[in-house]
N, C-alpha and C positions, 0 to 999 in steps of 0.2 A: 504384554502389551509392547515392550521393547524388543522381544524376540521377533514379534511379527515383522519388524523393520529392519532387523540388523544388518543384512546384507543389501537390502532392496535398493539403497541409493549410492552404492559405491561404485558401479560398474561404468557409467557412462560420464566422462570427465574429460577436460581438454587443458592443455596448458597454454599460457599467455604471458606476454612480457611484463604485464602490470602485476603488482603483488600486494598481498596483504602481509603487515608485518609478522616475523616468526611468532609461533605459539599463540597465534590468534585465529579465529574463525568467525565469519560473518555470514549471516542469513539475511538476505534483503527480499522482502515479500511486496508483489504488486498490489495494485489498487483492489480492495476487498468489496466496496460498494455494497455493504450491507448483507453480504453472503456469509452469515455466521457459520452456516454449516460447513461451507468450503474452508474457513478459518480454523474452525475447531479441530478438524482433522490434520490441518497443516501445522497447528501447534504440536498435535501429537506425534505428527512424522518428524518434526524438527527435534523434539525432545528425544525421541527413539535414536534419530541419526546422530545428535550430538553425544548421546549416551554411549553409543557404540564406537564413537571415534576417540582418537587420542586426546589427552587433556589438553585443553586450550581455554584461553580467555574468549569467550563466546559473546558476541554482540548480535542481537536481532534488530532488524530496522524494518518497520512499516513504512512504505513511501507515500502514505497519504491517500486520501479519497477514501476513508473507512466508511463514510456515510453516503446516503442517497441511493435511489434507484433499486437496490436489493430489498429484501423484505425485513431485515432485522439490523438496522443501523445501531439502535440502542444495545443490542446484544453484542454487537462487534466492538463497540466502544467499551463496553464493561469487562469483555474478554482482554482487550488490550490493557486495561487498567490493572486487571488481576493478574496477568502474566508480568507485568512490571515488578509486582510484589515479590516475585521469586527468581526473576531473571533480569538481565541487562537488556532491557528492551526499550528502543528509542523509536519515536513516532515522528514522522515528517508532517507538517500541515500541508494538505492539498488545496486545490481550488474550491473543492466542494465543502471543506471544512470553513474556508473562508466565506462562502456563500451562506452557510448555515449561520455563522456567528454574526454576520453583517444583517441578516434578515431579522433579527430580533428587534432592530431599530431603523430599517431602512425599507421602504415600500418598494422601491424598484429592484432592489436586489431580492426581496421577498417574492415578487412576481418571478424573477429568473430562477430562483431557488425552487419554487413550486413546480416550474416547468421542467426542471432537469432532475426530478427525483426526489425533491423535498417533501412532496406528500408522503411518500412512503417512509420517510424518516419520521416525520410527526406521527404517524400511525404506530410506527414501533415504540413511540414513547407513550403511547395510550391515548392519543388524541383520536376521537371517533371520526369516521367517514361522514357521519351526519352533522357534527359540529362543523367540519370543514366546508361541507357542501355550499352553505348558504352565508359563510361568515365574510365579513370584509376584512380588508388587510389588518386593520386596527385589532379587529377580533381575532384574527389568525394569531398576532403577535402576542395577544393576551393568553391565547391558549397555550403557545409555546413557552412563554415565561411560566405558567402554571405547571406545564407538563415536564419540562427539561430541568433536573436538579441543578442547583448552582455548582455542585462540583463538577458535573459533566462539561459545563460550560467553561469552568476553571481549567480542566484538564485541556480542552481543545484549545483555549487560549494560550497554554504553555507549550504547544507543539513546536518542534524545531523547524527551520527552513532549510538547512543543509548540514551534511554530516561529511567529513573526511576522514577517511581510514586508509593509510598506505597510500598507494597510487589510485585510489578510487574516490569520487565524489558522488554522494548520494543526494538527490533532489527529487521533488515530485515531477516536475515537467520538463526540466531541462535548463539551460543556460543560455545567454546571449554570446554567440561565438567572438563578438567584437570587444567584449570587456572582460577585465581579469576577473577571476573567481571572487575575490574579496569585494569588487563593486557592483555585483549583481544585485539589480533591484528585487524585492520580495515579489512583485507583480511577475516578474519574469520567471522566476523559480517556480512558481505556482501555475502559470498559463501558458507559457511560451510553446509554440509548435515550430513555425518556421521564423527565423532561418535555421534554427537549431537542427532539426530532423534532417535537412538535407546537407547540413555542413559535413565535409569530408575530411577535413584536416584536423589534427591532434588538438585537443583542448587543454593538454597537460595532462591532468587526471583523467582517467576513464570515467564518464559521466553515466551512473547508473540511476534510471528513471522509470516513472510509470506515465499516467496521463494521456498518451496515445495508444489507442488500442491497435495490437497486431495479432493476427492469428498465432503466429509462431514468436517465440523470442527473437529480437531484433539485435543481433551483435554486430555493429558497424565498425568494430575496432576502437573508434575513440567514445563510443557510447553503447550502452545496453539497454534497450527498452523491455520491460518485463509485464506491462500490462496487457494480459491476454483476455480482457474483457469478461471478468468473472461473473458479473450480474447477468449478462446475456448469454456468454458461452458455457458457463459452468465450469470454467477452467481456471484455477487460480495458481500463479506461478510464483515460485522462490528461488533466487539465485544463491549459491553456495560458494563462498570464496575462503581459499585457504591456501597460503603461499602464493604461488603463480597458477594454481589450479582454479578451474571453474567448472561447476556442474549445476543441474537444476533439479528440483523437486515439483511436482504438481500435485494438486487434488482436484479431482475431475467428477463431476456429477454424469453418471451413465444415463442411457435412455430410461432405464426402468427406475431412475431416481437415486440408486445406490450412489454413494459417495467413495472413491477410491483414492489412495496415495500411492504415487508410482514416479519412478524417475522420468524426466522429460528428455526426450532424445535431442542430441546436439546436432544442429544441421551441418551438413557436409560442406 
C-alpha cells in the first residue's frame, strides 16, 4: 500500500515565509461533507506520504463540516474517531456540526439543518426516508435522539474551535480581521465569509480554512482556503505543511466513479 504512494506527493511544492516548527508536519483536510469514499483514500494517502517522509511529529487537522450533504456522515465521523485512536488527529467544529447539534432541541435550527444536507446525515444514521417524510419537527428530533448514539454527540460537542501551529492558524470559516485572534467569537470562526475573504492585509498568522468553496485552492498569502466542494465536485483537498514548504494532496472521483489520490498542482 505504501509503495503505491511513496513518491507520488513529493514533486509539487512551494516555499513560503510562514513556517511550521522544526521536526513537525501538518496535514489539514478541507470540508468532507459526508464523502466517506474520498476521506478513506485520503487517510490512506496521508499515511503513505507520512510513512515515506523523514521522521516528524505529525498532526492531522480536519477543518470541520464532516457532516451533511454527502451520503455517509455517520461513516465519516466513525472514521475520524477511529483515526484518532492511532494518530494525532484534531478536529475543528464547523457550522454544519453546530447545526446538527443544535437541531436536537431547536425547531428553527432543525428546519435550517434539513434544508442544508441534514436529511442525508440522518439517513446515514439509519433514519428511514419513510419516517422522515411525514414526521413533525418534534418527531424528527425523537428519531434523531434514537438514531444518533450519545458518544457521537459527545464527540461532536468536544471539537475544537481553532488550532495554532507555528505561523499558521487553522479554523473552519475564517476570522474577523478587525479583532485579535484571542478575541474571535465562535460564531465568526464557524460562519464568517466577509469581510474575511476579501481582506488583503496580513492577519498575523496565515489562516487555513474551509467553509467557502472554490474550484482551486485559494492561497491569498494571508489565508489559504482548501474547501474544494467535495460533496458536489468529488474532490477533497489536503494541505501539507513542513518547515516553510507547502504542498497539496487530493482525492478525486473520476467520471467512471473511480477514486484516485494524486498531488494537487500549485497555481502559478
